[in-house]
VMD Tcl script that draws the C-alpha trace (Angstrom):
set ca {
  {-14.46 -6.69 37.38}
  {-11.35 -6.95 36.01}
  {-9.37 -10.18 36.52}
  {-8.89 -9.70 40.19}
  {-9.55 -7.46 42.74}
  {-7.21 -7.18 46.05}
  {-7.27 -4.44 48.72}
  {-3.84 -2.96 48.35}
  {-4.33 -0.51 51.10}
  {-4.82 -3.46 53.89}
  {-2.37 -5.43 51.92}
  {-4.51 -8.88 52.26}
  {-4.97 -11.14 50.11}
  {-8.43 -11.80 48.30}
  {-10.34 -14.20 46.02}
  {-9.06 -13.81 42.27}
  {-11.68 -13.41 39.62}
  {-12.15 -15.92 36.81}
  {-9.56 -14.48 34.69}
  {-6.83 -14.49 36.80}
  {-7.77 -18.31 37.54}
  {-7.63 -19.07 34.21}
  {-4.13 -17.44 33.86}
  {-2.32 -17.84 37.42}
  {-4.10 -21.25 38.23}
  {-5.33 -20.71 41.83}
  {-8.49 -20.14 43.35}
  {-7.36 -18.20 46.53}
  {-4.74 -16.00 45.34}
  {-2.59 -15.00 48.05}
  {0.36 -14.55 46.16}
  {-1.23 -11.54 44.19}
  {-0.38 -8.05 45.11}
  {-2.57 -5.65 42.51}
  {-0.50 -2.27 42.27}
  {-3.31 -0.89 39.61}
  {-6.04 -1.99 37.22}
  {-7.30 1.29 36.27}
  {-10.91 0.30 36.25}
  {-12.02 3.79 38.35}
  {-13.25 6.96 36.50}
  {-9.97 8.99 37.93}
  {-6.70 8.30 38.61}
  {-7.02 8.19 42.40}
  {-3.46 8.72 44.26}
  {-1.49 8.49 41.04}
  {-0.22 12.18 40.11}
  {-0.58 13.41 36.97}
  {1.14 15.84 34.81}
  {0.74 17.62 31.05}
  {-2.21 16.36 29.23}
  {-1.85 12.87 27.23}
  {-3.14 11.02 30.06}
  {-6.70 12.80 29.97}
  {-8.70 13.20 33.18}
  {-8.93 9.83 33.75}
  {-8.51 5.78 32.61}
  {-9.72 5.87 28.69}
  {-12.57 3.37 28.25}
  {-10.79 1.39 25.34}
  {-10.15 3.17 22.03}
  {-9.89 6.94 21.86}
  {-10.98 9.00 18.77}
  {-8.88 8.78 15.85}
  {-6.91 5.89 17.10}
  {-6.80 2.22 15.78}
  {-8.93 -0.29 17.86}
  {-7.02 -0.85 20.90}
  {-7.09 -4.27 22.27}
  {-5.41 -6.70 24.91}
  {-6.55 -4.92 27.91}
  {-8.64 -6.43 30.33}
  {-11.82 -4.89 32.27}
  {-13.40 -1.73 30.71}
  {-10.61 0.67 31.49}
  {-6.44 1.38 30.67}
  {-4.23 4.02 30.56}
  {-3.93 5.96 27.08}
  {-2.14 8.43 26.51}
  {-3.52 9.09 22.95}
  {-6.14 11.60 24.51}
  {-6.40 14.15 21.95}
  {-3.96 12.41 19.50}
  {-0.06 11.87 19.63}
  {0.59 15.54 20.03}
  {-0.13 15.69 23.89}
  {2.65 14.72 26.33}
  {2.95 14.16 30.22}
  {3.70 11.85 33.14}
  {1.48 9.56 35.40}
  {2.96 8.42 38.83}
  {2.15 6.17 41.45}
  {2.38 6.25 45.02}
  {5.47 4.57 46.83}
  {4.88 0.83 47.52}
  {6.65 -1.87 48.80}
  {8.34 -4.77 46.57}
  {7.16 -8.02 48.08}
  {6.89 -10.13 45.17}
  {9.80 -11.72 42.68}
  {7.93 -10.17 39.68}
  {6.09 -6.74 38.50}
  {3.31 -8.33 35.70}
  {2.01 -5.83 33.26}
  {0.06 -5.13 30.08}
  {1.80 -2.40 27.51}
  {1.36 -1.26 24.29}
  {1.48 1.69 22.20}
  {5.15 3.65 21.24}
  {8.18 1.97 21.20}
  {10.17 4.81 22.10}
  {12.77 4.35 24.94}
  {12.75 6.94 27.58}
  {10.11 8.68 25.92}
  {6.64 6.62 25.28}
  {7.42 4.10 28.51}
  {6.59 2.87 32.00}
  {9.46 2.91 34.66}
  {10.12 1.67 37.71}
  {11.36 4.17 40.02}
  {13.37 3.61 43.38}
  {14.76 7.27 44.64}
  {13.55 8.92 41.81}
  {15.93 6.86 39.56}
  {14.97 4.32 36.79}
  {15.85 1.19 37.81}
  {13.26 -0.85 35.32}
  {11.89 0.25 31.95}
  {9.65 -1.10 28.99}
  {7.69 0.33 25.96}
  {5.35 -0.56 23.41}
  {6.34 -2.65 20.22}
  {5.29 0.63 17.87}
  {7.75 3.11 16.02}
  {7.08 3.61 12.55}
  {3.63 3.68 10.55}
  {1.65 0.75 10.83}
  {1.48 -1.88 13.67}
  {-1.27 -2.57 16.01}
  {-3.08 -1.14 19.53}
  {-2.82 -4.50 21.26}
  {-1.25 -4.93 24.41}
  {1.06 -7.75 25.75}
  {2.05 -8.97 29.05}
  {5.30 -7.89 30.12}
  {7.29 -9.06 33.21}
  {10.08 -7.24 35.50}
  {12.21 -9.60 37.46}
  {12.23 -7.03 41.17}
  {13.41 -10.18 43.67}
  {16.74 -8.26 44.32}
  {14.70 -5.39 45.12}
  {12.48 -6.90 48.14}
  {11.56 -4.69 50.75}
  {12.33 -1.21 48.90}
  {9.94 1.41 48.38}
  {9.61 2.10 44.68}
  {6.79 3.87 42.20}
  {5.59 3.18 38.62}
  {5.99 5.90 35.83}
  {4.13 6.16 33.21}
  {5.64 8.40 30.32}
  {4.53 10.10 27.11}
  {7.41 12.43 25.79}
  {7.02 11.66 22.12}
  {4.79 13.91 19.62}
  {5.59 11.96 16.72}
  {4.66 8.86 14.82}
  {3.34 5.85 18.04}
  {3.72 8.98 20.48}
  {1.62 7.47 23.24}
  {1.66 4.36 25.14}
  {-0.80 1.89 26.88}
  {-0.66 0.22 30.03}
  {-3.20 -1.81 32.19}
  {-3.34 -4.48 35.01}
  {-0.13 -4.06 36.96}
  {0.63 -6.74 39.80}
  {3.35 -8.13 42.16}
  {3.33 -12.45 41.87}
  {5.74 -14.75 42.51}
  {4.87 -15.92 39.22}
  {6.27 -14.86 35.67}
  {3.06 -13.49 33.77}
  {5.08 -13.02 30.35}
  {4.19 -15.10 27.74}
  {6.70 -13.57 24.92}
  {9.98 -15.04 24.19}
  {12.19 -12.18 22.16}
  {14.49 -13.29 19.01}
  {13.14 -17.16 18.94}
  {14.88 -18.63 15.41}
  {14.57 -21.34 13.23}
  {16.55 -23.49 11.15}
  {15.32 -24.60 7.97}
  {16.89 -26.22 5.21}
  {15.69 -24.82 1.98}
  {14.88 -28.08 -0.28}
  {11.66 -26.31 -1.50}
  {10.59 -23.30 -3.59}
  {8.47 -21.33 -0.65}
  {8.24 -20.18 2.69}
  {4.55 -20.45 3.69}
  {3.22 -18.04 6.23}
  {0.40 -17.77 7.83}
  {-1.60 -14.30 8.24}
  {-4.25 -13.19 10.13}
  {-5.60 -9.66 9.20}
  {-5.25 -7.00 12.45}
  {-2.92 -9.67 14.25}
  {0.04 -7.69 16.08}
  {2.53 -7.23 13.60}
  {6.25 -9.03 13.83}
  {9.36 -8.51 12.34}
  {10.77 -11.89 10.78}
  {14.56 -11.94 9.46}
  {16.33 -14.48 7.33}
  {19.90 -15.19 7.40}
  {21.83 -17.22 4.67}
  {25.33 -18.00 5.27}
  {25.33 -15.66 7.87}
  {24.07 -12.64 6.22}
  {20.68 -11.19 6.13}
  {18.92 -11.29 2.90}
  {15.15 -10.53 4.10}
  {13.11 -8.65 6.38}
  {9.70 -7.78 6.77}
  {7.00 -7.04 9.14}
  {3.92 -9.31 8.97}
  {0.35 -9.79 10.42}
  {1.50 -13.56 11.58}
  {-1.55 -15.40 12.50}
  {-1.81 -16.77 16.21}
  {-4.42 -18.94 15.23}
  {-6.38 -20.00 11.96}
  {-5.21 -17.76 9.41}
  {-7.15 -15.60 7.03}
  {-5.01 -16.74 4.09}
  {-1.19 -17.65 3.70}
  {1.50 -15.75 2.02}
  {4.64 -16.84 0.63}
  {8.30 -15.98 0.43}
  {10.43 -17.57 -2.83}
  {13.73 -19.08 -1.67}
  {14.40 -20.93 -4.79}
  {17.46 -18.60 -4.80}
  {18.93 -20.36 -1.67}
  {17.88 -23.83 -2.40}
  {20.66 -26.35 -1.00}
  {21.50 -23.93 1.63}
  {20.77 -23.34 5.33}
  {18.50 -20.48 6.43}
  {17.90 -19.03 10.01}
  {14.57 -17.71 10.60}
  {14.26 -15.09 13.24}
  {11.27 -13.53 14.96}
  {11.61 -10.53 17.01}
  {8.77 -11.48 19.81}
  {7.19 -15.09 20.11}
  {3.98 -15.59 21.60}
  {4.14 -19.24 23.50}
  {-0.05 -19.02 23.27}
  {0.09 -19.05 19.82}
  {-1.73 -22.37 18.16}
  {0.04 -21.46 14.73}
  {2.17 -18.53 14.01}
  {6.06 -18.84 14.05}
  {6.09 -22.60 14.10}
  {3.74 -22.90 11.60}
  {5.89 -21.45 8.68}
  {6.88 -24.62 6.45}
  {9.27 -24.96 3.18}
  {7.26 -26.31 0.35}
  {6.79 -26.24 -3.60}
  {3.36 -25.04 -3.54}
  {1.44 -22.44 -1.47}
  {-1.82 -22.69 0.16}
  {-4.20 -21.04 -1.95}
  {-2.62 -21.87 -4.98}
  {-5.26 -24.53 -6.29}
  {-7.81 -21.77 -6.44}
  {-5.47 -18.90 -7.52}
  {-7.14 -16.61 -9.92}
  {-10.55 -17.85 -9.05}
  {-11.29 -16.06 -5.98}
  {-14.55 -13.93 -5.62}
  {-13.30 -10.42 -5.64}
  {-10.10 -11.22 -8.41}
  {-10.54 -8.76 -11.02}
  {-10.40 -10.85 -13.99}
  {-8.75 -8.65 -16.86}
  {-6.81 -5.91 -14.53}
  {-3.84 -6.88 -13.19}
  {-3.81 -7.88 -9.67}
  {-0.59 -9.87 -7.94}
  {-1.11 -13.49 -6.13}
  {-0.65 -12.24 -2.87}
  {-0.62 -8.86 -1.06}
  {-0.76 -5.14 -1.71}
  {-0.08 -3.48 -5.09}
  {0.32 0.07 -5.15}
  {2.36 2.39 -7.77}
  {3.21 1.00 -11.24}
  {7.11 1.29 -11.06}
  {9.91 0.51 -13.81}
  {7.71 0.24 -16.76}
  {9.87 -0.87 -19.82}
  {9.46 -2.81 -23.16}
  {12.21 -5.00 -23.96}
  {12.50 -8.04 -26.30}
  {9.34 -8.25 -26.98}
  {7.92 -7.92 -23.46}
  {6.45 -5.35 -21.37}
  {7.62 -5.54 -17.80}
  {5.67 -4.22 -15.20}
  {6.85 -3.86 -11.75}
  {4.54 -2.44 -8.83}
  {4.91 -1.68 -5.00}
  {4.51 -4.51 -3.74}
  {3.73 -5.90 0.05}
  {4.21 -9.52 -0.42}
  {3.59 -10.38 3.15}
  {-0.22 -8.44 4.11}
  {-3.24 -7.10 2.67}
  {-2.14 -3.77 3.56}
  {0.88 -1.10 2.83}
  {4.35 -1.83 3.59}
  {7.54 -3.91 3.02}
  {7.68 -2.04 -0.20}
  {9.62 -4.20 -3.02}
  {9.30 -4.30 -6.33}
  {6.84 -6.79 -7.74}
  {7.36 -8.22 -11.52}
  {4.71 -9.34 -14.09}
  {5.48 -9.58 -18.20}
  {3.52 -9.76 -20.89}
  {3.40 -9.65 -24.19}
  {0.14 -8.07 -25.11}
  {-0.73 -6.16 -22.21}
  {-3.91 -8.15 -21.53}
  {-2.13 -11.50 -20.43}
  {0.19 -11.20 -17.58}
  {2.91 -13.65 -15.62}
  {3.79 -12.96 -12.71}
  {7.70 -13.25 -12.30}
  {7.79 -12.77 -8.51}
  {9.67 -10.08 -6.63}
  {12.55 -8.50 -8.58}
  {14.04 -5.90 -5.80}
  {13.93 -6.62 -2.08}
  {14.52 -4.31 0.74}
  {18.15 -4.00 2.04}
  {20.22 -1.91 4.76}
  {19.24 1.15 2.91}
  {15.58 0.60 3.11}
  {12.52 -0.46 1.82}
  {12.20 -0.14 -1.99}
  {9.79 2.47 -3.19}
  {8.93 3.62 -6.63}
  {10.94 4.23 -9.70}
  {11.62 3.70 -13.49}
  {13.70 1.89 -15.60}
  {15.39 1.77 -18.85}
  {17.12 -0.28 -21.49}
  {20.63 0.70 -21.72}
  {21.25 -0.05 -25.78}
  {24.49 1.37 -25.62}
  {26.03 0.49 -22.41}
  {26.36 3.78 -21.12}
  {26.81 2.18 -17.38}
  {29.51 -0.48 -18.30}
  {26.78 -3.27 -16.95}
  {26.65 -5.09 -19.63}
  {28.32 -8.62 -19.45}
  {26.85 -10.58 -22.41}
  {24.84 -10.11 -25.46}
  {21.93 -8.96 -23.66}
  {21.04 -5.28 -23.29}
  {20.66 -4.49 -19.78}
  {18.12 -3.26 -18.21}
  {18.70 -0.66 -15.65}
  {16.26 0.19 -12.94}
  {16.30 3.26 -10.66}
  {14.30 3.55 -7.08}
  {13.95 5.02 -3.78}
  {15.91 3.36 -0.96}
  {13.32 4.56 1.46}
  {15.67 4.86 4.10}
  {14.30 3.96 7.58}
  {11.22 2.01 6.75}
  {12.38 -1.06 8.07}
  {14.45 -2.26 11.44}
  {17.58 -3.13 9.13}
  {18.13 0.61 7.59}
  {17.46 2.54 11.02}
  {19.16 6.20 10.22}
  {19.31 5.87 6.96}
  {18.03 8.81 4.80}
  {15.82 8.62 1.34}
  {18.52 8.33 -1.22}
  {18.05 6.91 -5.06}
  {19.44 3.74 -6.10}
  {20.03 1.64 -9.07}
  {19.66 -2.32 -9.95}
  {20.24 -3.87 -13.31}
  {19.62 -7.16 -15.16}
  {21.40 -8.94 -17.81}
  {18.80 -11.68 -18.60}
  {15.71 -10.07 -19.80}
  {14.68 -9.17 -16.04}
  {14.84 -12.71 -14.68}
  {17.34 -11.89 -12.00}
  {18.49 -8.69 -10.71}
  {21.61 -7.32 -8.90}
  {21.96 -4.06 -6.88}
  {24.53 -1.44 -8.03}
  {27.42 -1.81 -5.27}
  {28.26 1.63 -5.06}
  {24.41 2.69 -4.10}
  {23.01 5.21 -3.77}
  {23.69 6.88 -6.88}
  {21.98 10.17 -5.50}
  {22.14 11.03 -1.94}
  {19.97 12.38 0.55}
  {18.38 15.75 -0.74}
  {15.58 16.33 1.31}
  {13.52 14.21 3.84}
  {11.22 11.94 1.45}
  {12.98 12.83 -1.73}
  {11.58 9.85 -4.30}
  {10.21 8.61 -7.24}
  {12.96 8.68 -9.75}
  {11.41 8.91 -13.38}
  {14.50 8.15 -15.77}
  {14.43 8.29 -19.56}
  {16.72 8.87 -22.65}
  {16.90 12.45 -24.06}
  {18.06 11.83 -27.81}
  {18.69 15.58 -28.51}
  {21.41 16.05 -26.00}
  {22.36 12.29 -25.88}
  {21.56 12.45 -22.11}
  {19.56 10.46 -19.60}
  {17.34 12.36 -18.01}
  {16.02 11.91 -14.18}
  {12.75 13.77 -12.98}
  {12.85 13.43 -9.02}
  {10.47 14.64 -6.61}
  {12.32 16.37 -3.97}
  {9.67 17.83 -1.33}
  {6.19 20.11 -1.18}
  {5.63 20.55 -5.07}
  {8.90 20.81 -6.36}
  {10.22 18.13 -8.74}
  {14.06 18.53 -10.11}
  {15.55 17.65 -13.28}
  {18.90 15.79 -13.26}
  {21.22 14.53 -16.12}
  {23.75 11.72 -16.47}
  {26.15 10.37 -19.21}
  {26.19 7.03 -17.60}
  {23.41 6.38 -15.26}
  {25.75 6.65 -12.32}
  {26.74 10.31 -11.85}
  {23.57 12.76 -11.83}
  {24.10 16.86 -11.86}
  {21.03 18.41 -10.54}
  {19.92 21.06 -13.40}
  {16.73 23.03 -12.72}
  {13.52 22.52 -10.55}
  {9.40 22.21 -12.02}
  {7.10 23.35 -9.61}
  {3.69 22.57 -8.99}
  {3.46 18.69 -8.48}
  {3.85 16.21 -5.70}
  {5.59 12.67 -5.90}
  {5.29 9.68 -8.83}
  {6.58 12.32 -11.71}
  {6.51 11.57 -15.42}
  {7.81 13.13 -18.67}
  {7.73 12.33 -22.20}
  {7.17 14.14 -25.28}
  {4.16 13.49 -27.90}
  {3.09 14.86 -31.19}
  {0.32 17.32 -31.43}
  {-2.59 16.03 -33.64}
  {-0.16 13.22 -34.89}
  {2.14 15.81 -36.14}
  {5.52 14.73 -35.58}
  {6.89 18.13 -36.75}
  {4.77 19.84 -33.67}
  {5.57 18.04 -30.50}
  {5.36 19.31 -27.06}
  {6.60 18.08 -23.32}
  {3.98 16.66 -20.68}
  {4.98 16.88 -17.05}
  {2.73 15.23 -14.38}
  {2.83 14.18 -10.87}
  {1.16 11.60 -8.84}
  {-2.69 12.48 -9.68}
  {-2.03 12.99 -13.27}
  {-2.82 16.57 -13.69}
  {-0.35 17.57 -16.11}
  {1.34 20.79 -17.86}
  {2.55 21.15 -21.43}
  {5.59 23.02 -22.92}
  {8.91 22.55 -24.00}
  {11.95 20.52 -22.75}
  {15.63 21.59 -23.70}
  {17.13 18.51 -22.10}
  {18.18 20.66 -18.99}
  {14.75 22.66 -18.26}
  {11.18 22.31 -18.69}
  {9.46 25.74 -19.67}
  {5.40 25.20 -19.25}
  {3.17 26.75 -21.71}
  {0.05 25.86 -20.10}
  {-1.19 26.07 -16.44}
  {-2.25 22.89 -14.66}
  {-4.96 20.95 -16.37}
  {-6.69 18.11 -14.72}
  {-6.40 14.57 -16.20}
  {-8.93 12.42 -14.87}
  {-12.34 12.64 -13.17}
  {-12.74 9.18 -11.11}
  {-12.04 7.93 -7.78}
  {-9.41 5.55 -7.84}
  {-6.55 6.67 -10.71}
  {-3.31 7.59 -8.58}
  {0.65 6.95 -9.56}
  {1.06 6.10 -13.25}
  {3.85 5.73 -15.29}
  {4.36 5.30 -19.01}
  {6.42 2.67 -20.80}
  {9.93 3.59 -21.51}
  {11.63 2.15 -24.67}
  {8.18 1.48 -26.54}
  {9.53 0.73 -30.26}
  {9.22 3.66 -32.91}
  {7.46 1.24 -35.19}
  {4.48 1.29 -32.49}
  {4.91 5.07 -31.28}
  {2.32 4.95 -28.29}
  {2.42 6.08 -25.17}
  {1.01 3.72 -23.23}
  {0.04 4.29 -19.35}
  {-0.83 2.25 -16.28}
  {-1.64 3.64 -12.88}
  {-2.75 2.00 -9.73}
  {-6.58 1.35 -9.03}
  {-6.13 3.26 -5.35}
  {-8.85 2.26 -3.06}
  {-10.35 -0.64 -4.75}
  {-10.29 -2.97 -1.57}
  {-10.16 -6.47 -2.25}
  {-12.28 -7.51 1.05}
  {-11.61 -10.95 2.07}
  {-9.12 -11.63 -0.41}
  {-5.28 -12.94 0.26}
  {-4.44 -9.97 -2.37}
  {-5.56 -6.15 -2.34}
  {-5.93 -3.23 -5.02}
  {-5.42 -3.66 -8.94}
  {-3.67 -1.75 -11.64}
  {-5.76 0.23 -14.03}
  {-6.12 -1.02 -17.80}
  {-3.41 0.39 -19.84}
  {-4.19 3.39 -22.26}
  {-2.66 5.05 -24.82}
  {-2.09 8.49 -24.26}
  {-2.08 11.49 -27.11}
  {-2.33 15.03 -27.47}
  {-4.96 16.85 -29.69}
  {-6.02 20.23 -30.34}
  {-9.16 21.44 -28.77}
  {-11.28 24.71 -28.56}
  {-9.55 25.32 -24.72}
  {-6.25 24.56 -26.11}
  {-4.03 21.24 -26.22}
  {-5.36 18.51 -24.56}
  {-4.17 14.74 -23.27}
  {-6.53 12.38 -24.69}
  {-6.78 9.09 -22.78}
  {-8.19 5.35 -24.55}
  {-7.63 2.22 -23.59}
  {-5.31 -0.10 -25.90}
  {-6.27 -1.44 -28.49}
  {-5.09 -5.11 -27.43}
  {-8.13 -5.35 -25.78}
  {-9.73 -6.77 -29.21}
  {-7.53 -9.94 -27.77}
  {-10.31 -10.35 -25.37}
  {-13.72 -10.11 -27.34}
  {-15.97 -12.73 -26.89}
  {-20.24 -12.42 -27.66}
  {-20.90 -9.20 -29.72}
  {-24.10 -7.30 -29.43}
  {-24.65 -4.07 -31.89}
  {-27.43 -1.77 -32.91}
  {-27.55 0.92 -35.03}
  {-30.05 3.77 -35.24}
  {-32.35 2.83 -33.14}
  {-34.51 5.16 -30.89}
  {-35.07 4.60 -27.57}
  {-38.13 5.86 -25.67}
  {-38.64 6.27 -21.74}
  {-39.65 2.62 -20.03}
  {-37.55 0.50 -22.84}
  {-34.13 -1.19 -22.30}
  {-32.81 -2.76 -25.65}
  {-30.22 -4.45 -23.36}
  {-32.68 -6.65 -21.30}
  {-31.31 -10.03 -22.41}
  {-27.48 -9.67 -21.62}
  {-26.20 -10.83 -18.61}
  {-22.91 -11.30 -17.66}
  {-19.59 -9.67 -15.62}
  {-17.28 -8.19 -17.98}
  {-17.97 -5.86 -20.76}
  {-16.64 -3.29 -23.28}
  {-19.27 -0.74 -24.18}
  {-18.71 2.00 -27.28}
  {-21.42 3.85 -27.83}
  {-22.51 7.25 -29.91}
  {-25.81 8.79 -28.43}
  {-27.77 11.67 -29.68}
  {-30.35 12.94 -27.34}
  {-33.78 13.76 -28.70}
  {-35.61 15.81 -26.10}
  {-34.62 13.65 -23.55}
  {-33.41 15.21 -19.89}
  {-31.12 12.17 -19.20}
  {-29.63 8.93 -20.33}
  {-27.86 6.46 -18.58}
  {-26.38 2.90 -18.87}
  {-27.06 0.82 -15.53}
  {-24.36 -1.38 -15.19}
  {-24.78 -4.09 -12.74}
  {-27.24 -1.67 -11.07}
  {-24.63 0.99 -10.88}
  {-25.59 3.88 -13.29}
  {-23.17 5.77 -15.39}
  {-25.55 8.96 -16.53}
  {-25.41 11.86 -18.93}
  {-27.49 14.84 -17.55}
  {-28.09 17.00 -20.76}
  {-29.13 20.04 -19.78}
  {-26.02 20.28 -17.52}
  {-24.12 18.20 -19.95}
  {-22.72 16.34 -16.92}
  {-21.55 12.60 -16.99}
  {-22.07 11.09 -13.50}
  {-20.82 7.89 -11.88}
  {-20.65 6.64 -8.03}
  {-20.49 10.50 -6.95}
  {-17.93 11.04 -9.53}
  {-18.86 13.92 -12.60}
  {-17.30 15.75 -15.03}
  {-18.48 18.50 -18.36}
  {-18.69 16.47 -21.30}
  {-20.13 18.33 -24.18}
  {-22.24 17.26 -27.12}
  {-20.52 17.10 -30.07}
  {-22.51 17.60 -33.33}
  {-25.47 16.77 -30.82}
  {-24.16 13.65 -29.49}
  {-21.95 12.11 -26.85}
  {-19.59 9.34 -27.32}
  {-18.90 6.69 -24.81}
  {-16.36 3.44 -24.26}
  {-16.78 1.77 -20.83}
  {-14.87 -0.86 -19.58}
  {-16.67 -3.37 -17.05}
  {-14.86 -5.84 -14.49}
  {-15.50 -7.07 -11.02}
  {-14.57 -4.37 -9.30}
  {-14.40 -1.30 -11.63}
  {-15.66 0.86 -14.46}
  {-13.60 2.71 -16.76}
  {-15.02 5.18 -18.48}
  {-13.86 7.48 -21.61}
  {-15.93 10.13 -23.19}
  {-16.07 11.72 -26.55}
  {-12.56 10.09 -28.46}
  {-11.18 10.34 -24.79}
  {-11.05 13.67 -23.95}
  {-12.79 12.65 -20.65}
  {-11.55 9.72 -18.66}
  {-13.08 8.67 -15.33}
  {-11.88 5.46 -14.04}
  {-14.15 4.11 -11.01}
  {-13.59 1.69 -8.28}
  {-16.49 0.04 -6.90}
  {-17.44 -3.62 -5.71}
  {-20.03 -5.22 -7.86}
  {-19.69 -8.86 -6.92}
  {-22.54 -9.15 -5.71}
  {-24.94 -7.25 -8.07}
  {-27.35 -8.32 -10.50}
  {-25.53 -9.31 -13.83}
  {-27.65 -6.81 -15.80}
  {-27.44 -4.47 -18.51}
  {-29.82 -1.38 -18.92}
  {-29.85 1.42 -21.31}
  {-32.91 3.93 -20.07}
  {-33.99 7.36 -21.20}
  {-35.89 9.82 -19.20}
  {-38.08 12.77 -20.48}
  {-37.67 11.92 -23.84}
  {-36.33 9.86 -26.38}
  {-32.33 9.14 -27.11}
  {-31.11 8.12 -30.41}
  {-28.79 5.42 -30.35}
  {-26.25 6.10 -33.33}
  {-24.60 3.28 -32.82}
  {-24.13 0.78 -29.76}
  {-21.56 -2.22 -29.82}
  {-21.29 -4.29 -26.82}
  {-18.42 -7.22 -26.21}
  {-18.38 -9.34 -23.37}
  {-14.91 -9.88 -22.48}
  {-13.08 -13.16 -21.59}
  {-10.87 -13.61 -18.17}
  {-7.19 -13.07 -18.78}
  {-6.45 -15.76 -16.29}
  {-8.13 -18.62 -18.31}
}
mol new
graphics top color blue
foreach p $ca { graphics top sphere $p radius 0.5 }
foreach p [lrange $ca 0 end-1] q [lrange $ca 1 end] { graphics top cylinder $p $q radius 0.2 }
display resetview
């Protein structure tokens, strides 16, 4: 049974069930008049048009849908039937208004007039309500809403449930519609709190899977922050924080779009403090990678704005500071002097009225071409995508490209007052990569337009940009740079790649790229995406250093999620297949070396394991292996095999394989092992295979094994690595 059962057609009061007793606090509930609870196999006398509502009430979640919650009993109206592409209406028989309120559960899309429930009188809409979701994210949880209808007493009306939207959140969920003289609604809209900012953080409780709420922060009457958050209604999974130190001594107003009076924690639990819950165990968490960058709290994806300045590597990244999943895109910021030990400086560029802050790049304007320099410090200038209507603040805005700058080495940032610097081109145009082209004395921007098109823009002052030419074949997050071939400065080639790293080699004259190769595969792993290389590396160093997002490496049960892959050096070398890009871990890894084991010219036979005495979590393994009649050989790294099949010349790990030919009868491997990843470099960097894998609960053992014959270890060095956090 559902909350209650009432014979509507007979219009008599009956006993209410336990759920209604709990909510309505009466035993013989003569107040309630049930309109529909959708517990039957069909819609009865309700009239159905279109396909969206299916043959009858849904039994909860439909195929392809996020989990639906908050409904009562077994059935509900759910217009996600065959996905968001279907439309239709569901209309009740006429009934008389006999109570002061109509209460109902509603969820799904928040599109007025398109995904809604209407109250009709004489065919006209006199009350309406929608779900809560209009863009990616959100939750499929139904919530109570109430219409006040005392002015309609005695009138004949109908309920009409509408789905006329085929886009994102193009469906509506409804349950438990009834008349009552008691208001059931427990949600208060736009509740506010006033907070005097005396301490560094606003701490917010998070519950993964809770309905997302929009929170706005106003200071001095101006909106300064907006974000959605899975605010914990009870015991939180973890706490996140908003750094409000820039507003110290001022008063702020915090507003939440929907506040549930039944919450035990939630909005009222937000506090101002100089520490955040969990800070005492920061970097000690079970799934915290120990030599890969992860943020203190929240989600991480694309590397952004990578630039070297005044002795420091600046790493920016796509950051959701307020949750475990993607959203609220903001530029997080960390700095390092060696690319191993990172100090998180906090978020640098926040969402605004132009949108959330998508990916981009940064340069050092040594000659002040933009005129932004205010002191002796050379400005760092960042370019990013203002992602249009990806927050409530920016509804209706298109994707554009904007600029921000820092005159104090990246500690503080100001947005260019005349943003955007590149206007709307196509729907999702994004990810500006900017660099200096010395031969022409111009700044160059490579921008993903749409489809597989990148466009090249040029500028003299970083503010005004002219589109010059297009490059085909790449999807989002473009990168472009020049490298010497085989280390010869007189023979340089340009490399262009997109988010998946696959690249073309060719020539670039400052306005047009001419490809000399077809697309070349870059990596063979399961987690590489959206990488970028550092701008402004000193000529005395000369390396092209790349860092990328370790996509899909989920940090389960942690207050943070995803990581940045280990920094690598890129180089061009001539091979029998032509010029190819080689990938090798940066040499600074030696700063993490601890205990060292080594072998040379040692033959391993089947059943032997020369690594049996080694135990640990973090390793660098460097091997030169020569098969001597063996069928295969492998490293077993904490029970995860990295294996090489001699006959097929295939290197395999976690279901990913790559062809690696023997060179002079041997294969060379370099392997980096962290808690959540195994990164493999073969034959001097010719093959790159970054693998995301959770090894936290695996044995801390190492093994080298050979099958079907012997393998000669010409050289093997294993280094235990220290954590970068301690």
